[in-house]
PDB file of N, CA, C and O in Angstrom:
ATOM      1  N   MET A   1       3.590  -7.995 -26.064  1.00  0.00           N
ATOM      2  CA  MET A   1       4.112  -8.230 -24.740  1.00  0.00           C
ATOM      3  C   MET A   1       3.931  -9.714 -24.421  1.00  0.00           C
ATOM      4  O   MET A   1       2.836 -10.254 -24.572  1.00  0.00           O
ATOM      5  N   THR A   2       4.979 -10.356 -23.992  1.00  0.00           N
ATOM      6  CA  THR A   2       4.931 -11.788 -23.679  1.00  0.00           C
ATOM      7  C   THR A   2       4.385 -12.020 -22.268  1.00  0.00           C
ATOM      8  O   THR A   2       4.335 -11.104 -21.448  1.00  0.00           O
ATOM      9  N   GLU A   3       3.985 -13.240 -22.009  1.00  0.00           N
ATOM     10  CA  GLU A   3       3.536 -13.594 -20.666  1.00  0.00           C
ATOM     11  C   GLU A   3       4.643 -13.353 -19.646  1.00  0.00           C
ATOM     12  O   GLU A   3       4.381 -12.900 -18.532  1.00  0.00           O
ATOM     13  N   GLU A   4       5.868 -13.654 -20.029  1.00  0.00           N
ATOM     14  CA  GLU A   4       7.008 -13.449 -19.134  1.00  0.00           C
ATOM     15  C   GLU A   4       7.166 -11.967 -18.793  1.00  0.00           C
ATOM     16  O   GLU A   4       7.449 -11.614 -17.648  1.00  0.00           O
ATOM     17  N   LYS A   5       6.982 -11.107 -19.790  1.00  0.00           N
ATOM     18  CA  LYS A   5       7.106  -9.667 -19.561  1.00  0.00           C
ATOM     19  C   LYS A   5       5.978  -9.170 -18.664  1.00  0.00           C
ATOM     20  O   LYS A   5       6.204  -8.332 -17.790  1.00  0.00           O
ATOM     21  N   ILE A   6       4.772  -9.675 -18.870  1.00  0.00           N
ATOM     22  CA  ILE A   6       3.651  -9.282 -18.011  1.00  0.00           C
ATOM     23  C   ILE A   6       3.957  -9.664 -16.564  1.00  0.00           C
ATOM     24  O   ILE A   6       3.735  -8.867 -15.653  1.00  0.00           O
ATOM     25  N   LEU A   7       4.462 -10.873 -16.349  1.00  0.00           N
ATOM     26  CA  LEU A   7       4.803 -11.315 -14.996  1.00  0.00           C
ATOM     27  C   LEU A   7       5.903 -10.442 -14.395  1.00  0.00           C
ATOM     28  O   LEU A   7       5.902 -10.179 -13.192  1.00  0.00           O
ATOM     29  N   GLU A   8       6.832  -9.999 -15.223  1.00  0.00           N
ATOM     30  CA  GLU A   8       7.899  -9.100 -14.766  1.00  0.00           C
ATOM     31  C   GLU A   8       7.304  -7.761 -14.294  1.00  0.00           C
ATOM     32  O   GLU A   8       7.699  -7.231 -13.255  1.00  0.00           O
ATOM     33  N   VAL A   9       6.362  -7.230 -15.060  1.00  0.00           N
ATOM     34  CA  VAL A   9       5.725  -5.955 -14.695  1.00  0.00           C
ATOM     35  C   VAL A   9       4.886  -6.132 -13.430  1.00  0.00           C
ATOM     36  O   VAL A   9       4.885  -5.259 -12.563  1.00  0.00           O
ATOM     37  N   ILE A  10       4.175  -7.246 -13.318  1.00  0.00           N
ATOM     38  CA  ILE A  10       3.400  -7.523 -12.108  1.00  0.00           C
ATOM     39  C   ILE A  10       4.321  -7.520 -10.894  1.00  0.00           C
ATOM     40  O   ILE A  10       3.996  -6.932  -9.863  1.00  0.00           O
ATOM     41  N   GLU A  11       5.452  -8.168 -11.020  1.00  0.00           N
ATOM     42  CA  GLU A  11       6.399  -8.224  -9.901  1.00  0.00           C
ATOM     43  C   GLU A  11       6.964  -6.842  -9.584  1.00  0.00           C
ATOM     44  O   GLU A  11       7.145  -6.498  -8.416  1.00  0.00           O
ATOM     45  N   LEU A  12       7.243  -6.053 -10.613  1.00  0.00           N
ATOM     46  CA  LEU A  12       7.722  -4.675 -10.418  1.00  0.00           C
ATOM     47  C   LEU A  12       6.713  -3.870  -9.604  1.00  0.00           C
ATOM     48  O   LEU A  12       7.092  -3.171  -8.664  1.00  0.00           O
ATOM     49  N   TYR A  13       5.428  -3.965  -9.959  1.00  0.00           N
ATOM     50  CA  TYR A  13       4.400  -3.217  -9.246  1.00  0.00           C
ATOM     51  C   TYR A  13       4.178  -3.777  -7.843  1.00  0.00           C
ATOM     52  O   TYR A  13       3.949  -3.014  -6.904  1.00  0.00           O
ATOM     53  N   ARG A  14       4.242  -5.082  -7.691  1.00  0.00           N
ATOM     54  CA  ARG A  14       4.107  -5.682  -6.350  1.00  0.00           C
ATOM     55  C   ARG A  14       5.202  -5.149  -5.429  1.00  0.00           C
ATOM     56  O   ARG A  14       4.935  -4.777  -4.286  1.00  0.00           O
ATOM     57  N   LYS A  15       6.419  -5.114  -5.928  1.00  0.00           N
ATOM     58  CA  LYS A  15       7.536  -4.589  -5.129  1.00  0.00           C
ATOM     59  C   LYS A  15       7.324  -3.110  -4.812  1.00  0.00           C
ATOM     60  O   LYS A  15       7.573  -2.676  -3.687  1.00  0.00           O
ATOM     61  N   PHE A  16       6.872  -2.343  -5.788  1.00  0.00           N
ATOM     62  CA  PHE A  16       6.618  -0.924  -5.567  1.00  0.00           C
ATOM     63  C   PHE A  16       5.580  -0.734  -4.456  1.00  0.00           C
ATOM     64  O   PHE A  16       5.796   0.042  -3.525  1.00  0.00           O
ATOM     65  N   PHE A  17       4.459  -1.444  -4.560  1.00  0.00           N
ATOM     66  CA  PHE A  17       3.410  -1.304  -3.549  1.00  0.00           C
ATOM     67  C   PHE A  17       3.925  -1.705  -2.167  1.00  0.00           C
ATOM     68  O   PHE A  17       3.695  -1.001  -1.184  1.00  0.00           O
ATOM     69  N   THR A  18       4.614  -2.827  -2.101  1.00  0.00           N
ATOM     70  CA  THR A  18       5.127  -3.315  -0.824  1.00  0.00           C
ATOM     71  C   THR A  18       6.152  -2.350  -0.244  1.00  0.00           C
ATOM     72  O   THR A  18       6.068  -1.997   0.933  1.00  0.00           O
ATOM     73  N   ASP A  19       7.113  -1.921  -1.048  1.00  0.00           N
ATOM     74  CA  ASP A  19       8.157  -1.006  -0.585  1.00  0.00           C
ATOM     75  C   ASP A  19       7.600   0.324  -0.109  1.00  0.00           C
ATOM     76  O   ASP A  19       8.206   0.989   0.732  1.00  0.00           O
ATOM     77  N   ASN A  20       6.449   0.715  -0.642  1.00  0.00           N
ATOM     78  CA  ASN A  20       5.857   2.001  -0.275  1.00  0.00           C
ATOM     79  C   ASN A  20       4.706   1.864   0.721  1.00  0.00           C
ATOM     80  O   ASN A  20       3.945   2.808   0.931  1.00  0.00           O
ATOM     81  N   GLY A  21       4.583   0.704   1.323  1.00  0.00           N
ATOM     82  CA  GLY A  21       3.592   0.496   2.375  1.00  0.00           C
ATOM     83  C   GLY A  21       2.150   0.566   1.899  1.00  0.00           C
ATOM     84  O   GLY A  21       1.251   0.900   2.670  1.00  0.00           O
ATOM     85  N   ILE A  22       1.931   0.250   0.628  1.00  0.00           N
ATOM     86  CA  ILE A  22       0.576   0.270   0.073  1.00  0.00           C
ATOM     87  C   ILE A  22      -0.013  -1.126   0.235  1.00  0.00           C
ATOM     88  O   ILE A  22       0.447  -2.081  -0.392  1.00  0.00           O
ATOM     89  N   GLY A  23      -1.021  -1.235   1.071  1.00  0.00           N
ATOM     90  CA  GLY A  23      -1.641  -2.520   1.358  1.00  0.00           C
ATOM     91  C   GLY A  23      -2.475  -3.033   0.200  1.00  0.00           C
ATOM     92  O   GLY A  23      -2.549  -2.417  -0.863  1.00  0.00           O
ATOM     93  N   LYS A  24      -3.102  -4.179   0.433  1.00  0.00           N
ATOM     94  CA  LYS A  24      -3.980  -4.794  -0.572  1.00  0.00           C
ATOM     95  C   LYS A  24      -5.429  -4.614  -0.133  1.00  0.00           C
ATOM     96  O   LYS A  24      -5.747  -4.693   1.054  1.00  0.00           O
ATOM     97  N   ALA A  25      -6.292  -4.374  -1.100  1.00  0.00           N
ATOM     98  CA  ALA A  25      -7.723  -4.272  -0.817  1.00  0.00           C
ATOM     99  C   ALA A  25      -8.490  -4.772  -2.029  1.00  0.00           C
ATOM    100  O   ALA A  25      -8.007  -4.691  -3.158  1.00  0.00           O
ATOM    101  N   ASP A  26      -9.665  -5.280  -1.793  1.00  0.00           N
ATOM    102  CA  ASP A  26     -10.527  -5.746  -2.873  1.00  0.00           C
ATOM    103  C   ASP A  26     -11.858  -5.017  -2.744  1.00  0.00           C
ATOM    104  O   ASP A  26     -12.716  -5.403  -1.950  1.00  0.00           O
ATOM    105  N   TYR A  27     -12.017  -3.967  -3.529  1.00  0.00           N
ATOM    106  CA  TYR A  27     -13.235  -3.165  -3.465  1.00  0.00           C
ATOM    107  C   TYR A  27     -14.274  -3.711  -4.441  1.00  0.00           C
ATOM    108  O   TYR A  27     -13.931  -4.178  -5.527  1.00  0.00           O
ATOM    109  N   PRO A  28     -15.536  -3.650  -4.051  1.00  0.00           N
ATOM    110  CA  PRO A  28     -16.594  -4.109  -4.957  1.00  0.00           C
ATOM    111  C   PRO A  28     -16.608  -3.261  -6.230  1.00  0.00           C
ATOM    112  O   PRO A  28     -16.407  -2.048  -6.180  1.00  0.00           O
ATOM    113  N   SER A  29     -16.841  -3.902  -7.349  1.00  0.00           N
ATOM    114  CA  SER A  29     -16.809  -3.193  -8.625  1.00  0.00           C
ATOM    115  C   SER A  29     -18.035  -2.309  -8.831  1.00  0.00           C
ATOM    116  O   SER A  29     -18.056  -1.490  -9.750  1.00  0.00           O
ATOM    117  N   ASN A  30     -19.049  -2.461  -7.996  1.00  0.00           N
ATOM    118  CA  ASN A  30     -20.260  -1.648  -8.153  1.00  0.00           C
ATOM    119  C   ASN A  30     -20.342  -0.511  -7.134  1.00  0.00           C
ATOM    120  O   ASN A  30     -21.398   0.099  -6.973  1.00  0.00           O
ATOM    121  N   LYS A  31     -19.247  -0.226  -6.451  1.00  0.00           N
ATOM    122  CA  LYS A  31     -19.214   0.835  -5.443  1.00  0.00           C
ATOM    123  C   LYS A  31     -18.067   1.794  -5.735  1.00  0.00           C
ATOM    124  O   LYS A  31     -17.042   1.404  -6.295  1.00  0.00           O
ATOM    125  N   LEU A  32     -18.252   3.042  -5.354  1.00  0.00           N
ATOM    126  CA  LEU A  32     -17.158   4.007  -5.423  1.00  0.00           C
ATOM    127  C   LEU A  32     -16.219   3.752  -4.246  1.00  0.00           C
ATOM    128  O   LEU A  32     -16.638   3.232  -3.212  1.00  0.00           O
ATOM    129  N   LEU A  33     -14.957   4.117  -4.407  1.00  0.00           N
ATOM    130  CA  LEU A  33     -14.019   3.980  -3.297  1.00  0.00           C
ATOM    131  C   LEU A  33     -14.496   4.828  -2.128  1.00  0.00           C
ATOM    132  O   LEU A  33     -15.048   5.911  -2.324  1.00  0.00           O
ATOM    133  N   ALA A  34     -14.286   4.341  -0.924  1.00  0.00           N
ATOM    134  CA  ALA A  34     -14.728   5.047   0.269  1.00  0.00           C
ATOM    135  C   ALA A  34     -14.076   6.419   0.386  1.00  0.00           C
ATOM    136  O   ALA A  34     -14.678   7.361   0.900  1.00  0.00           O
ATOM    137  N   GLU A  35     -12.845   6.523  -0.093  1.00  0.00           N
ATOM    138  CA  GLU A  35     -12.145   7.809  -0.065  1.00  0.00           C
ATOM    139  C   GLU A  35     -11.093   7.846  -1.156  1.00  0.00           C
ATOM    140  O   GLU A  35     -10.655   6.811  -1.658  1.00  0.00           O
ATOM    141  N   ARG A  36     -10.697   9.052  -1.512  1.00  0.00           N
ATOM    142  CA  ARG A  36      -9.679   9.219  -2.547  1.00  0.00           C
ATOM    143  C   ARG A  36      -8.365   8.602  -2.092  1.00  0.00           C
ATOM    144  O   ARG A  36      -8.081   8.528  -0.897  1.00  0.00           O
ATOM    145  N   GLY A  37      -7.575   8.162  -3.052  1.00  0.00           N
ATOM    146  CA  GLY A  37      -6.249   7.644  -2.730  1.00  0.00           C
ATOM    147  C   GLY A  37      -6.200   6.160  -2.435  1.00  0.00           C
ATOM    148  O   GLY A  37      -5.119   5.619  -2.201  1.00  0.00           O
ATOM    149  N   LEU A  38      -7.341   5.483  -2.440  1.00  0.00           N
ATOM    150  CA  LEU A  38      -7.347   4.050  -2.131  1.00  0.00           C
ATOM    151  C   LEU A  38      -7.207   3.180  -3.376  1.00  0.00           C
ATOM    152  O   LEU A  38      -7.103   1.959  -3.263  1.00  0.00           O
ATOM    153  N   GLY A  39      -7.202   3.784  -4.551  1.00  0.00           N
ATOM    154  CA  GLY A  39      -7.062   3.028  -5.785  1.00  0.00           C
ATOM    155  C   GLY A  39      -5.820   2.153  -5.839  1.00  0.00           C
ATOM    156  O   GLY A  39      -5.905   1.003  -6.268  1.00  0.00           O
ATOM    157  N   PRO A  40      -4.654   2.671  -5.412  1.00  0.00           N
ATOM    158  CA  PRO A  40      -3.467   1.817  -5.438  1.00  0.00           C
ATOM    159  C   PRO A  40      -3.605   0.550  -4.592  1.00  0.00           C
ATOM    160  O   PRO A  40      -3.062  -0.492  -4.957  1.00  0.00           O
ATOM    161  N   GLU A  41      -4.318   0.622  -3.474  1.00  0.00           N
ATOM    162  CA  GLU A  41      -4.529  -0.580  -2.663  1.00  0.00           C
ATOM    163  C   GLU A  41      -5.329  -1.631  -3.441  1.00  0.00           C
ATOM    164  O   GLU A  41      -5.039  -2.826  -3.381  1.00  0.00           O
ATOM    165  N   HIS A  42      -6.329  -1.159  -4.160  1.00  0.00           N
ATOM    166  CA  HIS A  42      -7.118  -2.082  -4.981  1.00  0.00           C
ATOM    167  C   HIS A  42      -6.233  -2.696  -6.066  1.00  0.00           C
ATOM    168  O   HIS A  42      -6.313  -3.895  -6.333  1.00  0.00           O
ATOM    169  N   CYS A  43      -5.399  -1.878  -6.683  1.00  0.00           N
ATOM    170  CA  CYS A  43      -4.495  -2.373  -7.739  1.00  0.00           C
ATOM    171  C   CYS A  43      -3.522  -3.404  -7.183  1.00  0.00           C
ATOM    172  O   CYS A  43      -3.239  -4.405  -7.841  1.00  0.00           O
ATOM    173  N   HIS A  44      -3.011  -3.172  -5.986  1.00  0.00           N
ATOM    174  CA  HIS A  44      -2.105  -4.143  -5.367  1.00  0.00           C
ATOM    175  C   HIS A  44      -2.822  -5.481  -5.210  1.00  0.00           C
ATOM    176  O   HIS A  44      -2.235  -6.537  -5.448  1.00  0.00           O
ATOM    177  N   GLY A  45      -4.074  -5.434  -4.815  1.00  0.00           N
ATOM    178  CA  GLY A  45      -4.852  -6.660  -4.661  1.00  0.00           C
ATOM    179  C   GLY A  45      -5.156  -7.372  -5.975  1.00  0.00           C
ATOM    180  O   GLY A  45      -5.445  -8.569  -5.983  1.00  0.00           O
ATOM    181  N   MET A  46      -5.093  -6.642  -7.081  1.00  0.00           N
ATOM    182  CA  MET A  46      -5.395  -7.227  -8.398  1.00  0.00           C
ATOM    183  C   MET A  46      -4.251  -8.092  -8.935  1.00  0.00           C
ATOM    184  O   MET A  46      -4.483  -8.968  -9.767  1.00  0.00           O
ATOM    185  N   LEU A  47      -3.038  -7.860  -8.477  1.00  0.00           N
ATOM    186  CA  LEU A  47      -1.864  -8.500  -9.086  1.00  0.00           C
ATOM    187  C   LEU A  47      -1.919 -10.024  -9.024  1.00  0.00           C
ATOM    188  O   LEU A  47      -1.615 -10.699 -10.007  1.00  0.00           O
ATOM    189  N   HIS A  48      -2.304 -10.561  -7.880  1.00  0.00           N
ATOM    190  CA  HIS A  48      -2.361 -12.021  -7.736  1.00  0.00           C
ATOM    191  C   HIS A  48      -3.385 -12.620  -8.702  1.00  0.00           C
ATOM    192  O   HIS A  48      -3.145 -13.667  -9.304  1.00  0.00           O
ATOM    193  N   LYS A  49      -4.518 -11.949  -8.842  1.00  0.00           N
ATOM    194  CA  LYS A  49      -5.553 -12.437  -9.764  1.00  0.00           C
ATOM    195  C   LYS A  49      -5.041 -12.414 -11.203  1.00  0.00           C
ATOM    196  O   LYS A  49      -5.374 -13.296 -11.996  1.00  0.00           O
ATOM    197  N   MET A  50      -4.239 -11.415 -11.538  1.00  0.00           N
ATOM    198  CA  MET A  50      -3.689 -11.333 -12.898  1.00  0.00           C
ATOM    199  C   MET A  50      -2.783 -12.524 -13.198  1.00  0.00           C
ATOM    200  O   MET A  50      -2.789 -13.045 -14.314  1.00  0.00           O
ATOM    201  N   GLU A  51      -2.015 -12.949 -12.217  1.00  0.00           N
ATOM    202  CA  GLU A  51      -1.160 -14.130 -12.415  1.00  0.00           C
ATOM    203  C   GLU A  51      -2.012 -15.358 -12.719  1.00  0.00           C
ATOM    204  O   GLU A  51      -1.646 -16.183 -13.557  1.00  0.00           O
ATOM    205  N   LYS A  52      -3.133 -15.473 -12.045  1.00  0.00           N
ATOM    206  CA  LYS A  52      -4.042 -16.598 -12.309  1.00  0.00           C
ATOM    207  C   LYS A  52      -4.625 -16.503 -13.717  1.00  0.00           C
ATOM    208  O   LYS A  52      -4.772 -17.522 -14.393  1.00  0.00           O
ATOM    209  N   PHE A  53      -4.963 -15.279 -14.173  1.00  0.00           N
ATOM    210  CA  PHE A  53      -5.482 -15.099 -15.526  1.00  0.00           C
ATOM    211  C   PHE A  53      -4.460 -15.593 -16.551  1.00  0.00           C
ATOM    212  O   PHE A  53      -4.825 -16.235 -17.536  1.00  0.00           O
ATOM    213  N   ILE A  54      -3.189 -15.295 -16.320  1.00  0.00           N
ATOM    214  CA  ILE A  54      -2.141 -15.739 -17.246  1.00  0.00           C
ATOM    215  C   ILE A  54      -2.102 -17.262 -17.282  1.00  0.00           C
ATOM    216  O   ILE A  54      -2.026 -17.859 -18.356  1.00  0.00           O
ATOM    217  N   GLU A  55      -2.154 -17.891 -16.111  1.00  0.00           N
ATOM    218  CA  GLU A  55      -2.157 -19.357 -16.049  1.00  0.00           C
ATOM    219  C   GLU A  55      -3.336 -19.939 -16.827  1.00  0.00           C
ATOM    220  O   GLU A  55      -3.221 -21.005 -17.432  1.00  0.00           O
ATOM    221  N   GLU A  56      -4.462 -19.241 -16.809  1.00  0.00           N
ATOM    222  CA  GLU A  56      -5.672 -19.706 -17.487  1.00  0.00           C
ATOM    223  C   GLU A  56      -5.723 -19.305 -18.958  1.00  0.00           C
ATOM    224  O   GLU A  56      -6.676 -19.645 -19.660  1.00  0.00           O
ATOM    225  N   GLY A  57      -4.700 -18.583 -19.430  1.00  0.00           N
ATOM    226  CA  GLY A  57      -4.664 -18.151 -20.822  1.00  0.00           C
ATOM    227  C   GLY A  57      -5.555 -16.952 -21.117  1.00  0.00           C
ATOM    228  O   GLY A  57      -5.877 -16.696 -22.277  1.00  0.00           O
ATOM    229  N   ARG A  58      -5.953 -16.222 -20.102  1.00  0.00           N
ATOM    230  CA  ARG A  58      -6.840 -15.071 -20.263  1.00  0.00           C
ATOM    231  C   ARG A  58      -6.001 -13.791 -20.422  1.00  0.00           C
ATOM    232  O   ARG A  58      -6.071 -12.880 -19.597  1.00  0.00           O
ATOM    233  N   ILE A  59      -5.224 -13.750 -21.481  1.00  0.00           N
ATOM    234  CA  ILE A  59      -4.262 -12.676 -21.692  1.00  0.00           C
ATOM    235  C   ILE A  59      -4.946 -11.337 -21.953  1.00  0.00           C
ATOM    236  O   ILE A  59      -4.498 -10.308 -21.445  1.00  0.00           O
ATOM    237  N   GLU A  60      -6.025 -11.335 -22.737  1.00  0.00           N
ATOM    238  CA  GLU A  60      -6.704 -10.061 -23.029  1.00  0.00           C
ATOM    239  C   GLU A  60      -7.209  -9.410 -21.746  1.00  0.00           C
ATOM    240  O   GLU A  60      -7.087  -8.196 -21.579  1.00  0.00           O
ATOM    241  N   LYS A  61      -7.772 -10.201 -20.843  1.00  0.00           N
ATOM    242  CA  LYS A  61      -8.242  -9.652 -19.572  1.00  0.00           C
ATOM    243  C   LYS A  61      -7.056  -9.136 -18.765  1.00  0.00           C
ATOM    244  O   LYS A  61      -7.148  -8.091 -18.121  1.00  0.00           O
ATOM    245  N   THR A  62      -5.960  -9.854 -18.800  1.00  0.00           N
ATOM    246  CA  THR A  62      -4.756  -9.411 -18.089  1.00  0.00           C
ATOM    247  C   THR A  62      -4.301  -8.056 -18.622  1.00  0.00           C
ATOM    248  O   THR A  62      -3.932  -7.179 -17.840  1.00  0.00           O
ATOM    249  N   PHE A  63      -4.321  -7.873 -19.940  1.00  0.00           N
ATOM    250  CA  PHE A  63      -3.934  -6.588 -20.529  1.00  0.00           C
ATOM    251  C   PHE A  63      -4.869  -5.466 -20.077  1.00  0.00           C
ATOM    252  O   PHE A  63      -4.410  -4.363 -19.781  1.00  0.00           O
ATOM    253  N   ARG A  64      -6.170  -5.738 -20.020  1.00  0.00           N
ATOM    254  CA  ARG A  64      -7.124  -4.710 -19.562  1.00  0.00           C
ATOM    255  C   ARG A  64      -6.825  -4.316 -18.121  1.00  0.00           C
ATOM    256  O   ARG A  64      -6.828  -3.133 -17.782  1.00  0.00           O
ATOM    257  N   TRP A  65      -6.573  -5.293 -17.289  1.00  0.00           N
ATOM    258  CA  TRP A  65      -6.276  -5.005 -15.883  1.00  0.00           C
ATOM    259  C   TRP A  65      -4.954  -4.260 -15.748  1.00  0.00           C
ATOM    260  O   TRP A  65      -4.834  -3.353 -14.924  1.00  0.00           O
ATOM    261  N   LEU A  66      -3.970  -4.634 -16.546  1.00  0.00           N
ATOM    262  CA  LEU A  66      -2.688  -3.932 -16.502  1.00  0.00           C
ATOM    263  C   LEU A  66      -2.880  -2.466 -16.890  1.00  0.00           C
ATOM    264  O   LEU A  66      -2.320  -1.577 -16.248  1.00  0.00           O
ATOM    265  N   GLY A  67      -3.664  -2.209 -17.933  1.00  0.00           N
ATOM    266  CA  GLY A  67      -3.950  -0.838 -18.336  1.00  0.00           C
ATOM    267  C   GLY A  67      -4.666  -0.062 -17.240  1.00  0.00           C
ATOM    268  O   GLY A  67      -4.372   1.112 -17.015  1.00  0.00           O
ATOM    269  N   PHE A  68      -5.603  -0.712 -16.556  1.00  0.00           N
ATOM    270  CA  PHE A  68      -6.304  -0.074 -15.445  1.00  0.00           C
ATOM    271  C   PHE A  68      -5.316   0.309 -14.348  1.00  0.00           C
ATOM    272  O   PHE A  68      -5.327   1.437 -13.856  1.00  0.00           O
ATOM    273  N   ILE A  69      -4.460  -0.643 -13.970  1.00  0.00           N
ATOM    274  CA  ILE A  69      -3.476  -0.383 -12.912  1.00  0.00           C
ATOM    275  C   ILE A  69      -2.569   0.771 -13.304  1.00  0.00           C
ATOM    276  O   ILE A  69      -2.303   1.657 -12.491  1.00  0.00           O
ATOM    277  N   GLN A  70      -2.092   0.769 -14.544  1.00  0.00           N
ATOM    278  CA  GLN A  70      -1.205   1.842 -14.978  1.00  0.00           C
ATOM    279  C   GLN A  70      -1.929   3.188 -14.969  1.00  0.00           C
ATOM    280  O   GLN A  70      -1.320   4.209 -14.649  1.00  0.00           O
ATOM    281  N   GLY A  71      -3.204   3.207 -15.310  1.00  0.00           N
ATOM    282  CA  GLY A  71      -3.977   4.441 -15.249  1.00  0.00           C
ATOM    283  C   GLY A  71      -4.087   4.958 -13.820  1.00  0.00           C
ATOM    284  O   GLY A  71      -3.960   6.159 -13.578  1.00  0.00           O
ATOM    285  N   VAL A  72      -4.322   4.056 -12.880  1.00  0.00           N
ATOM    286  CA  VAL A  72      -4.401   4.451 -11.472  1.00  0.00           C
ATOM    287  C   VAL A  72      -3.045   4.957 -10.987  1.00  0.00           C
ATOM    288  O   VAL A  72      -2.974   5.961 -10.279  1.00  0.00           O
ATOM    289  N   LEU A  73      -1.977   4.270 -11.362  1.00  0.00           N
ATOM    290  CA  LEU A  73      -0.646   4.713 -10.941  1.00  0.00           C
ATOM    291  C   LEU A  73      -0.328   6.115 -11.461  1.00  0.00           C
ATOM    292  O   LEU A  73       0.247   6.936 -10.748  1.00  0.00           O
ATOM    293  N   TRP A  74      -0.708   6.374 -12.705  1.00  0.00           N
ATOM    294  CA  TRP A  74      -0.461   7.697 -13.282  1.00  0.00           C
ATOM    295  C   TRP A  74      -1.346   8.755 -12.627  1.00  0.00           C
ATOM    296  O   TRP A  74      -0.860   9.824 -12.258  1.00  0.00           O
ATOM    297  N   SER A  75      -2.637   8.466 -12.478  1.00  0.00           N
ATOM    298  CA  SER A  75      -3.558   9.465 -11.940  1.00  0.00           C
ATOM    299  C   SER A  75      -3.292   9.769 -10.465  1.00  0.00           C
ATOM    300  O   SER A  75      -3.675  10.828  -9.968  1.00  0.00           O
ATOM    301  N   ASN A  76      -2.636   8.841  -9.770  1.00  0.00           N
ATOM    302  CA  ASN A  76      -2.249   9.085  -8.379  1.00  0.00           C
ATOM    303  C   ASN A  76      -0.831   9.653  -8.274  1.00  0.00           C
ATOM    304  O   ASN A  76      -0.273   9.777  -7.184  1.00  0.00           O
ATOM    305  N   ARG A  77      -0.270   9.991  -9.426  1.00  0.00           N
ATOM    306  CA  ARG A  77       1.061  10.614  -9.512  1.00  0.00           C
ATOM    307  C   ARG A  77       2.160   9.752  -8.891  1.00  0.00           C
ATOM    308  O   ARG A  77       3.066  10.261  -8.231  1.00  0.00           O
ATOM    309  N   LEU A  78       2.067   8.451  -9.111  1.00  0.00           N
ATOM    310  CA  LEU A  78       3.077   7.532  -8.600  1.00  0.00           C
ATOM    311  C   LEU A  78       4.133   7.207  -9.656  1.00  0.00           C
ATOM    312  O   LEU A  78       5.267   6.869  -9.315  1.00  0.00           O
ATOM    313  N   PHE A  79       3.766   7.308 -10.936  1.00  0.00           N
ATOM    314  CA  PHE A  79       4.693   7.121 -12.049  1.00  0.00           C
ATOM    315  C   PHE A  79       4.313   8.084 -13.163  1.00  0.00           C
ATOM    316  O   PHE A  79       3.149   8.457 -13.312  1.00  0.00           O
ATOM    317  N   THR A  80       5.315   8.479 -13.944  1.00  0.00           N
ATOM    318  CA  THR A  80       5.040   9.291 -15.131  1.00  0.00           C
ATOM    319  C   THR A  80       4.570   8.374 -16.258  1.00  0.00           C
ATOM    320  O   THR A  80       4.721   7.154 -16.188  1.00  0.00           O
ATOM    321  N   LEU A  81       4.002   8.978 -17.290  1.00  0.00           N
ATOM    322  CA  LEU A  81       3.609   8.189 -18.457  1.00  0.00           C
ATOM    323  C   LEU A  81       4.826   7.530 -19.098  1.00  0.00           C
ATOM    324  O   LEU A  81       4.748   6.385 -19.545  1.00  0.00           O
ATOM    325  N   ASP A  82       5.953   8.247 -19.145  1.00  0.00           N
ATOM    326  CA  ASP A  82       7.174   7.640 -19.692  1.00  0.00           C
ATOM    327  C   ASP A  82       7.605   6.430 -18.869  1.00  0.00           C
ATOM    328  O   ASP A  82       8.003   5.408 -19.428  1.00  0.00           O
ATOM    329  N   ASP A  83       7.528   6.542 -17.541  1.00  0.00           N
ATOM    330  CA  ASP A  83       7.866   5.391 -16.693  1.00  0.00           C
ATOM    331  C   ASP A  83       6.999   4.191 -17.043  1.00  0.00           C
ATOM    332  O   ASP A  83       7.497   3.081 -17.231  1.00  0.00           O
ATOM    333  N   LEU A  84       5.696   4.432 -17.127  1.00  0.00           N
ATOM    334  CA  LEU A  84       4.761   3.344 -17.391  1.00  0.00           C
ATOM    335  C   LEU A  84       4.989   2.714 -18.747  1.00  0.00           C
ATOM    336  O   LEU A  84       4.903   1.493 -18.880  1.00  0.00           O
ATOM    337  N   LYS A  85       5.283   3.533 -19.775  1.00  0.00           N
ATOM    338  CA  LYS A  85       5.578   2.984 -21.099  1.00  0.00           C
ATOM    339  C   LYS A  85       6.839   2.124 -21.036  1.00  0.00           C
ATOM    340  O   LYS A  85       6.902   1.057 -21.645  1.00  0.00           O
ATOM    341  N   ASN A  86       7.835   2.598 -20.297  1.00  0.00           N
ATOM    342  CA  ASN A  86       9.089   1.840 -20.202  1.00  0.00           C
ATOM    343  C   ASN A  86       8.924   0.536 -19.444  1.00  0.00           C
ATOM    344  O   ASN A  86       9.633  -0.430 -19.725  1.00  0.00           O
ATOM    345  N   HIS A  87       8.017   0.486 -18.503  1.00  0.00           N
ATOM    346  CA  HIS A  87       7.773  -0.765 -17.765  1.00  0.00           C
ATOM    347  C   HIS A  87       7.319  -1.865 -18.724  1.00  0.00           C
ATOM    348  O   HIS A  87       7.640  -3.037 -18.527  1.00  0.00           O
ATOM    349  N   SER A  88       6.574  -1.486 -19.755  1.00  0.00           N
ATOM    350  CA  SER A  88       5.992  -2.461 -20.672  1.00  0.00           C
ATOM    351  C   SER A  88       6.855  -2.788 -21.873  1.00  0.00           C
ATOM    352  O   SER A  88       6.532  -3.696 -22.639  1.00  0.00           O
ATOM    353  N   LYS A  89       7.934  -2.071 -22.048  1.00  0.00           N
ATOM    354  CA  LYS A  89       8.806  -2.328 -23.206  1.00  0.00           C
ATOM    355  C   LYS A  89       9.563  -3.648 -23.033  1.00  0.00           C
ATOM    356  O   LYS A  89       9.890  -4.058 -21.919  1.00  0.00           O
ATOM    357  N   PRO A  90       9.830  -4.301 -24.169  1.00  0.00           N
ATOM    358  CA  PRO A  90      10.609  -5.563 -24.082  1.00  0.00           C
ATOM    359  C   PRO A  90      12.015  -5.355 -23.540  1.00  0.00           C
ATOM    360  O   PRO A  90      12.775  -6.314 -23.412  1.00  0.00           O
TER     361      PRO A  90
END
């Protein structure tokens, strides 16, 4: 996956979150979410940081975060596994 493709997927998810009224949140990594269903808000907040990782050449970390976001999207029934695989295809 190229940097350009990663940025394309980030933008796709940003639009999805925005269009569906999912806000941004930054939850501490050492705490459980206050309530179920808030994971997508945390993921929305991660997107901007991922763009910075790409600028810094931290591609492996970007891939880990992308996988985390896709896992949250699937587990919250927002996308199917096929959808998520297709988002990452060239």
